[in-house]
N, CA, C and O of each residue as an XYZ file, in Angstrom:
264
protein
N       0.819     -1.183      0.000
C       0.000      0.000      0.000
C       0.873      1.262      0.000
O       0.570      2.233     -0.693
N       1.945      1.238      0.774
C       2.823      2.399      0.851
C       3.493      2.644     -0.502
O       3.644      3.793     -0.917
N       3.891      1.584     -1.186
C       4.529      1.738     -2.496
C       3.560      2.350     -3.497
O       3.946      3.181     -4.319
N       2.293      1.933     -3.422
C       1.272      2.493     -4.315
C       1.092      3.985     -4.063
O       1.018      4.765     -5.013
N       1.021      4.388     -2.811
C       0.827      5.799     -2.486
C       2.030      6.646     -2.895
O       1.864      7.775     -3.357
N       3.227      6.113     -2.728
C       4.421      6.844     -3.159
C       4.420      6.998     -4.671
O       4.721      8.074     -5.188
N       4.081      5.920     -5.389
C       4.016      5.975     -6.851
C       2.955      6.967     -7.302
O       3.190      7.748     -8.224
N       1.803      6.947     -6.672
C       0.731      7.874     -7.006
C       1.169      9.319     -6.764
O       0.842     10.201     -7.558
N       1.892      9.568     -5.698
C       2.394     10.903     -5.413
C       3.403     11.366     -6.453
O       3.386     12.527     -6.863
N       4.283     10.464     -6.882
C       5.273     10.823     -7.900
C       4.596     11.100     -9.237
O       4.967     12.040     -9.940
N       3.611     10.290     -9.588
C       2.875     10.511    -10.837
C       2.131     11.844    -10.787
O       2.116     12.581    -11.772
N       1.521     12.155     -9.658
C       0.823     13.438     -9.513
C       1.795     14.614     -9.622
O       1.480     15.631    -10.240
N       2.960     14.473     -9.028
C       3.969     15.519     -9.113
C       4.425     15.723    -10.554
O       4.555     16.857    -11.016
N       4.666     14.618    -11.263
C       5.106     14.724    -12.658
C       4.011     15.350    -13.529
O       4.306     16.165    -14.403
N       2.759     14.977    -13.294
C       1.667     15.564    -14.059
C       1.563     17.062    -13.797
O       1.308     17.840    -14.717
N       1.757     17.463    -12.560
C       1.716     18.884    -12.237
C       2.849     19.667    -12.883
O       2.658     20.798    -13.329
N       4.022     19.064    -12.932
C       5.155     19.739    -13.560
C       5.026     19.797    -15.075
O       5.493     20.748    -15.702
N       4.394     18.785    -15.667
C       4.249     18.738    -17.120
C       2.988     19.435    -17.627
O       2.801     19.556    -18.838
N       2.121     19.894    -16.725
C       0.836     20.465    -17.128
C       0.972     21.641    -18.104
O       0.199     21.699    -19.060
N       1.903     22.573    -17.920
C       2.017     23.670    -18.907
C       2.327     23.168    -20.315
O       1.848     23.738    -21.295
N       3.110     22.124    -20.419
C       3.446     21.578    -21.738
C       2.283     20.780    -22.319
O       2.055     20.801    -23.528
N       1.550     20.076    -21.459
C       0.404     19.300    -21.932
C      -0.738     20.202    -22.377
O      -1.496     19.840    -23.277
N      -0.870     21.362    -21.764
C      -1.950     22.272    -22.152
C      -1.690     22.896    -23.519
O      -2.627     23.338    -24.184
N      -0.438     22.937    -23.944
C      -0.125     23.476    -25.274
C      -0.654     22.593    -26.393
O      -0.968     23.089    -27.475
N      -0.759     21.286    -26.146
C      -1.257     20.382    -27.186
C      -2.772     20.208    -27.105
O      -3.341     19.398    -27.838
N      -3.427     20.957    -26.225
C      -4.879     20.937    -26.145
C      -5.431     20.111    -25.008
O      -6.642     20.093    -24.789
N      -4.571     19.428    -24.280
C      -5.043     18.641    -23.151
C      -5.434     19.591    -22.032
O      -4.616     20.388    -21.573
N      -6.667     19.510    -21.599
C      -7.166     20.416    -20.582
C      -8.207     21.380    -21.116
O      -8.849     22.078    -20.331
N      -8.389     21.438    -22.402
C      -9.413     22.281    -23.027
C     -10.183     21.487    -24.070
O     -10.457     21.980    -25.164
N     -10.527     20.268    -23.725
C     -11.270     19.411    -24.642
C     -12.760     19.723    -24.572
O     -13.234     20.252    -23.566
N     -13.506     19.400    -25.634
C     -14.960     19.528    -25.543
C     -15.477     18.596    -24.447
O     -15.126     17.417    -24.422
N     -16.280     19.099    -23.574
C     -16.783     18.316    -22.454
C     -16.188     18.751    -21.133
O     -16.679     18.354    -20.076
N     -15.139     19.562    -21.168
C     -14.591     20.141    -19.945
C     -15.513     21.271    -19.490
O     -15.973     22.068    -20.308
N     -15.776     21.338    -18.206
C     -16.718     22.314    -17.663
C     -15.963     23.573    -17.253
O     -15.038     23.511    -16.443
N     -16.355     24.708    -17.809
C     -15.764     26.003    -17.444
C     -16.907     26.969    -17.165
O     -17.739     27.226    -18.034
N     -16.941     27.499    -15.956
C     -17.948     28.491    -15.572
C     -17.203     29.754    -15.180
O     -16.446     29.767    -14.209
N     -17.423     30.808    -15.937
C     -16.757     32.085    -15.662
C     -17.782     33.089    -15.156
O     -18.795     33.341    -15.810
N     -17.515     33.653    -14.002
C     -18.347     34.688    -13.404
C     -17.494     35.940    -13.247
O     -16.321     35.957    -13.617
N     -18.087     36.968    -12.703
C     -17.373     38.231    -12.542
C     -16.129     38.091    -11.660
O     -15.063     38.603    -12.002
N     -16.265     37.408    -10.545
C     -15.162     37.366     -9.592
C     -14.486     36.008     -9.476
O     -13.559     35.854     -8.681
N     -14.926     35.017    -10.250
C     -14.318     33.702    -10.129
C     -14.450     32.904    -11.416
O     -15.295     33.186    -12.266
N     -13.605     31.919    -11.532
C     -13.670     30.976    -12.644
C     -13.585     29.581    -12.074
O     -12.657     29.265    -11.329
N     -14.558     28.731    -12.421
C     -14.566     27.334    -11.997
C     -14.248     26.483    -13.212
O     -14.890     26.615    -14.253
N     -13.262     25.614    -13.083
C     -12.834     24.782    -14.194
C     -12.738     23.343    -13.717
O     -12.010     23.045    -12.771
N     -13.473     22.449    -14.373
C     -13.405     21.020    -14.067
C     -13.170     20.254    -15.362
O     -14.069     20.179    -16.200
N     -11.991     19.689    -15.543
C     -11.642     19.015    -16.801
C     -12.221     17.596    -16.869
O     -11.477     16.621    -16.780
N     -13.523     17.480    -17.024
C     -14.197     16.188    -17.010
C     -13.717     15.287    -18.147
O     -13.309     14.153    -17.896
N     -13.758     15.760    -19.375
C     -13.368     14.933    -20.517
C     -11.871     14.614    -20.487
O     -11.460     13.521    -20.877
N     -11.068     15.557    -20.031
C      -9.640     15.308    -19.909
C      -9.380     14.188    -18.899
O      -8.536     13.324    -19.136
N     -10.096     14.201    -17.782
C      -9.940     13.146    -16.777
C     -10.345     11.791    -17.335
O      -9.666     10.792    -17.100
N     -11.445     11.752    -18.070
C     -11.886     10.492    -18.658
C     -10.879      9.967    -19.682
O     -10.599      8.769    -19.719
N     -10.340     10.850    -20.504
C      -9.353     10.448    -21.506
C      -8.081      9.930    -20.842
O      -7.557      8.888    -21.235
N      -7.585     10.643    -19.845
C      -6.387     10.199    -19.147
C      -6.619      8.881    -18.417
O      -5.729      8.032    -18.375
N      -7.791      8.707    -17.849
C      -8.115      7.456    -17.177
C      -8.110      6.287    -18.150
O      -7.581      5.220    -17.837
N      -8.689      6.477    -19.318
C      -8.715      5.406    -20.320
C      -7.302      5.076    -20.801
O      -6.960      3.903    -20.951
N      -6.486      6.090    -21.043
C      -5.116      5.855    -21.521
C      -4.289      5.160    -20.441
O      -3.565      4.210    -20.737
N      -4.385      5.618    -19.204
C      -3.617      4.999    -18.130
C      -4.094      3.578    -17.841
O      -3.281      2.715    -17.510
N      -5.387      3.322    -17.960
C      -5.902      1.963    -17.796
C      -5.378      1.043    -18.883
O      -5.036     -0.108    -18.612
N      -5.313      1.534    -20.095
C      -4.783      0.741    -21.210
C      -3.290      0.447    -21.000
O      -2.841     -0.676    -21.232
N      -2.536      1.438    -20.570
C      -1.104      1.238    -20.311
C      -0.911      0.228    -19.190
O      -0.069     -0.663    -19.301
N      -1.678      0.354    -18.115
C      -1.586     -0.564    -16.988
C      -1.944     -1.984    -17.424
O      -1.293     -2.943    -17.009
N      -2.964     -2.121    -18.250
C      -3.375     -3.441    -18.732
C      -2.287     -4.074    -19.596
O      -2.009     -5.267    -19.470
N      -1.674     -3.281    -20.471
C      -0.613     -3.795    -21.348
C       0.605     -4.207    -20.524
O       1.215     -5.238    -20.808
N       0.968     -3.426    -19.513
C       2.132     -3.749    -18.688
C       1.926     -4.989    -17.844
O       2.895     -5.678    -17.527
N       0.697     -5.295    -17.472
C       0.419     -6.459    -16.636
C       0.174     -7.739    -17.419
O      -0.021     -8.796    -16.820
N       0.179     -7.669    -18.724
C      -0.037     -8.875    -19.529
C       1.170     -9.729    -19.574
O       1.157    -10.783    -20.209
């Protein structure tokens, strides 16, 4: 369990560091991402981006475990 949490933390850190580069290729502004802009705030929830990343990571995990 500890190894999983450490790996998850490292992956989250790498994703955070790579986010500016990933946003240049359109990841994070896909159709289906929720953006609500008001006068004093902006709410952004990347729903479609999360689903796409989940599918890709699941496929990679499945291939590695075969």
